[in-house]
C-alpha positions in Angstrom: 0.0 0.0 0.0 1.2 3.5 -0.7 1.9 5.8 2.1 -0.5 8.7 2.7 2.1 11.2 1.5 2.8 9.3 -1.7 -1.0 9.0 -2.3 -1.4 12.6 -1.5 1.4 13.6 -4.0 -0.3 11.4 -6.8 -3.6 13.4 -6.1 -1.9 16.9 -6.3 0.2 15.7 -9.3 -2.9 14.8 -11.2 -4.6 18.2 -10.3 -1.5 20.1 -11.5 -1.3 18.2 -14.8 -5.1 18.3 -15.3 -5.0 22.2 -14.8 -6.8 22.4 -11.4 -4.0 24.3 -10.3 -2.6 26.8 -13.0 0.8 27.6 -14.0 2.5 30.1 -11.7 -0.1 29.6 -9.0 1.0 29.7 -5.5 0.4 26.7 -3.2 0.6 26.9 0.5 0.5 24.2 3.0 -2.4 25.7 4.7 -4.4 25.9 1.7 -3.6 22.4 0.5 -4.4 21.1 4.1 -8.0 22.5 3.6 -8.4 21.3 0.1 -7.3 17.6 0.7 -8.5 17.7 4.5 -5.2 16.2 5.9 -2.6 17.5 8.4 0.4 19.5 7.4 2.9 16.7 7.7 1.7 14.6 4.8 1.2 17.8 2.9 4.8 18.8 3.5 6.2 15.3 2.5 4.1 15.4 -0.7 5.3 18.7 -1.7 9.0 17.8 -1.4 8.3 14.9 -3.7 6.6 17.0 -6.2 9.5 19.4 -5.9 12.1 16.7 -6.8 9.8 15.9 -9.8 10.0 19.7 -10.9 6.1 20.1 -10.8 6.4 22.8 -8.1 9.2 25.2 -7.2 9.7 26.7 -3.6 8.9 30.3 -3.6 11.1 33.1 -2.2 8.9 33.2 0.9 6.8 30.4 2.3 4.9 28.2 -0.1 5.5 26.7 -3.6 4.7 27.9 -7.2 3.1 25.5 -9.8 5.5 24.5 -12.5 3.2 22.6 -14.9 5.0 20.8 -17.8 4.1 21.9 -21.4 3.3 19.3 -24.1 6.5 20.1 -25.8 8.4 19.2 -22.5 6.4 15.9 -22.2 7.5 15.1 -25.8 11.2 15.8 -25.0 10.8 13.4 -22.0 9.5 10.8 -24.1 12.5 11.1 -26.3 14.8 10.6 -23.5 12.9 7.6 -22.2 13.2 6.2 -25.8 17.1 6.4 -25.6 17.2 4.8 -22.2 14.9 1.9 -23.3 17.2 1.6 -26.5 20.2 1.1 -24.2 18.1 -1.4 -22.0 17.3 -3.4 -25.0 20.9 -3.6 -26.2 22.1 -4.5 -22.6 19.5 -7.3 -22.3 20.5 -8.7 -25.7 24.0 -9.0 -24.3 23.1 -10.5 -21.0 23.8 -14.1 -20.5 20.6 -14.6 -18.4 18.3 -13.1 -20.8 16.5 -16.5 -21.7 14.7 -16.6 -18.3 12.8 -13.3 -19.2 11.8 -14.0 -22.8 8.7 -15.8 -21.7 7.5 -12.6 -20.2 7.8 -10.9 -23.4 6.3 -13.6 -25.5 3.3 -13.5 -23.2 3.0 -9.7 -23.5 3.2 -9.9 -27.4 0.4 -12.5 -27.4 -1.9 -10.5 -25.1 -1.7 -7.5 -27.7 -2.1 -9.9 -30.5 -5.3 -11.3 -28.8 -6.7 -7.7 -28.6 -5.9 -7.0 -32.2 -7.6 -10.3 -33.4 -10.8 -9.3 -31.5 -11.2 -6.4 -33.8 -12.5 -4.3 -31.1 -10.9 -1.2 -29.3 -13.1 -0.3 -26.5 -11.8 0.9 -23.1 -11.4 -2.7 -21.8 -9.4 -3.7 -24.8 -7.1 -0.6 -24.6 -6.5 -1.4 -20.7 -5.6 -5.0 -21.7 -3.3 -3.9 -24.5 -1.7 -1.3 -22.0 -1.2 -4.1 -19.4 0.6 -6.3 -21.8 2.8 -3.4 -23.2 3.5 -2.5 -19.6 4.9 -6.1 -19.1 6.8 -6.1 -22.3 8.7 -2.8 -21.6 9.1 -3.3 -17.9 10.8 -6.8 -18.5 13.5 -5.3 -20.8 14.1 -2.4 -18.1 14.2 -5.0 -15.4 16.4 -7.5 -17.2 19.0 -5.3 -18.7 21.4 -5.6 -15.7 21.9 -1.8 -15.3 19.7 -0.5 -12.4 20.4 3.1 -13.3 18.6 2.7 -16.5 15.3 1.7 -14.8 16.0 4.3 -12.0 16.2 7.1 -14.7 13.2 6.1 -16.3 11.4 5.9 -12.9 12.3 9.7 -12.2 10.1 10.9 -15.1 7.6 8.0 -15.1 5.0 10.5 -13.2 4.6 12.4 -16.4 1.8 11.7 -19.0 3.1 9.1 -21.5 6.1 8.3 -19.6 4.9 5.6 -17.4 5.8 1.9 -18.4 3.2 0.7 -20.9 2.4 4.1 -22.3 0.5 4.0 -25.5 -1.1 6.5 -27.9 -4.8 6.2 -28.8 -6.1 8.9 -31.0 -9.6 10.4 -30.7 -11.0 9.2 -33.9 -13.6 6.5 -34.4 -11.6 4.6 -37.1 -11.1 1.4 -35.2 -9.4 -0.2 -38.4 -6.8 2.3 -38.5 -6.1 2.2 -34.7 -5.8 -1.6 -34.8 -3.4 -1.4 -37.6 -1.2 1.0 -35.7 -1.4 -1.4 -32.8 -0.4 -4.3 -35.0 2.6 -2.4 -36.4 3.9 -1.6 -32.7 3.3 -5.3 -31.8 5.3 -6.2 -34.9 8.2 -4.2 -33.6 7.8 -6.0 -30.2 8.3 -9.3 -32.1 11.4 -7.9 -33.8 12.8 -6.9 -30.3 12.0 -10.2 -28.8 13.8 -12.1 -31.7 16.8 -9.7 -31.6 17.2 -10.1 -27.8 16.7 -13.8 -28.1 19.5 -14.1 -30.6 21.7 -11.9 -28.7 21.7 -9.2 -31.6 22.4 -6.1 -29.5 22.8 -3.8 -32.4 19.5 -4.8 -33.9 17.6 -4.8 -30.6 18.9 -1.3 -29.8 17.9 0.1 -33.4 14.6 -1.4 -33.2 13.8 -0.1 -29.7 14.9 3.4 -30.9 12.5 3.1 -33.8 9.7 1.8 -31.7 10.0 4.8 -29.3 10.2 7.3 -32.1 7.1 5.9 -33.7 5.1 7.1 -30.6 6.8 10.5 -30.6 6.2 10.9 -34.3 2.5 9.9 -34.1 1.9 12.5 -31.2 3.6 15.4 -33.2 1.5 14.4 -36.2 -1.7 14.4 -34.0 -0.7 17.7 -32.6 -0.4 19.3 -36.0 -3.7 18.0 -37.1 -5.5 19.3 -33.9 -3.9 22.4 -32.3 -6.1 21.8 -29.2 -3.8 18.9 -27.9 -3.3 19.4 -24.0 -1.8 17.6 -21.2 -5.2 16.4 -20.4 -5.2 14.4 -23.8 -1.7 13.0 -23.2 -2.6 11.7 -19.7 -5.5 9.8 -21.1 -4.4 6.1 -21.5 -0.9 7.0 -20.1 0.0 3.7 -19.1 -1.9 3.4 -15.8 -3.4 0.0 -16.7 -5.1 -2.1 -14.0 
C-alpha cells in the first residue's frame, strides 16, 4: 500500500497536470491542508516529492509555485525515455541470463495480438493492451542488468506518456486504423523479442529506438492536425493500466 504522503502527492500531481492548479499559481501548506483535508505533515512530505519531480518550485517566501509541464516538454521527456529503453534493449541482448525473461515478453506480445484479433478497441481492450505493453517494456528495463537505466526512467514516469506501458490512442472512431497502428507496434515487439533472444544487441537497440520514435512521431502528427492537444489529452491512456 502507498503511504499517505505518496498517495497525496499523486492526487496533487494529477490536479496540476489536469489544470486544477494553474501555471505559476502559489500553493501554501495551509491551503492544501484545507483542500485535501489532511494535516500539514503529509502535505509537507508530498510537496517535497513534487518539488523533486519539478512540478512545483519553492517560492522566495513560504509556499510553492506550480510549474506545470508543457506538451513540448512531455515530448522531450518521451524522447529521453526512448534512448534509455534503447540502451536497456541492447544490454538485455548482451546479458547471459536473458533467456529466463523471454517468456514474459512472449506472453505480452500474445496479449496484444489477442486484442488485435478481437477487432474491437473499447476501453477494456485498451486497458488490456496497455497491461501487456507494460509487461513487455518493464521486462526489458528490469532484465537489462543496469539498475540506473530503470531508475532514470522511474524519475520521469509520473509525467503523461512516460509510465511503463504508455500507448497513444487517437480520438477518432476509425478502429481499423487504430488496430493497424497497434499491429505495427506489436510487430516491432516481435522483432525486439527475436533480436534479444538471438543476442543481436545492435538490432535490438535500433529496433527499440525506432519503436519509441514511432510514438513521438505520431503525437507530433496528431498535434499538427489538432492544435487543441493538451496535457489532459496526453494523460489519457498514459499507461495506468489496471
